N, C-alpha and C positions, 0 to 999 in steps of 0.2 A: 392816794384816790383811794376812793371806795367802789369795791365791786357792787354791780348792781345785776339784777336778775332780769329776766322778762317782764314786761309790762303788757297790759291789754289797753289799757288807756290809763291817763293819768300820767303822777309820774313813773319810773321805774323804782320797782321794789329794793331795798337795800338786804344783803345778804349777811349774813352774819359771819365770825370770823371762820364756820367751820363749812361756810361755804352754802350753807342751806338756808333756804329763805326765811327770814321773821315772820311772824303772824299776822306784821301789819301790811298784810297784800294792799292792791289799789285799786281793786274791785270796787264798783260803787255799793258800800255798804248797806242801801235801801233794798237793795235787790235780794229775796232770801234765799236765793240760788247760789250767790258768791261766798256763802259761809259753807256752803256744799262743797266746792271744789277745791278748798283751799288747801287739801292734800294734794289732791290732782295738781295743782297750780306747782306746788312744792318738788313735786316729782319731776314736774316738767323742768322747772328751774335746773335740778340736778340730772337730768339729760342733757340737757343745753350745754353744761358746763363738765359734759364728758367724765362725769366721777362713777371711776368704777368699768367705763365699758365704753373707749373710743369710738368701739366699729359701730356704734350705732348713727346712722344717718338725720339729719334734720328732720325728713321726711317722718323716718322712724320715731325719733320724739315727738312729732307733732301726732300722728296717727295714735301713737299710743297714749297720746294726752285726750284726743277725744274720744277714744274706747274708754279711757278711765272715767269722765266725765260724765259719758252715755251711760257706764255700769251704778255710777252715782244717782242717778236720775233713777234707774229703774228699780235700787237697791231703797230708794226714798219713797217712791210715788208708785201707785197703779197705775199701771199701763194705759188703762183706759181714763185715766183721770186729766182733766185739762191743766193741772200743775204739771204733771209729767210732759206734756206737750212743749209746753213753757218751758221746762228745765231741758230738754234736748235740743229746743230751739236756743238759747241760751248758750249752750252748750258747742253748739254750731257756730252761733257768732264766733265764740272766743275761739274756736279751731282756725276759723277764716280769718281773724287778725292775727294769731301767731302765723300764720303762715303768708300772709301778705306784709308783714310789720316784723317778724322775730329775725330774718337772718343777719343782721347785724350784730346780736347777741348770743348765736350758736358759735361754740366753742371746740366742738367735735374734730 
């Protein structure tokens, strides 16, 4: 049985042998923010698998995920730009999806 990572929607992301998410994440490729969040999603998967630090709770993993995505938005877009607001909105949506549906995938 293959291990799977967390997912926002669609099928779960497969994990490679070293348990880091492969680059074929399942976010909608039509949305430009999704490519921005790839590294943030991979770090969230590692956190959920409790690699290196089993003391972090699911809430901590999810909070770190949200903070990382918000930081990605801020690094990428000017804060007064509509794209920045859209990016923050997308990050918030992804955060609430993992809060609502991520529990079965948390191994910590």
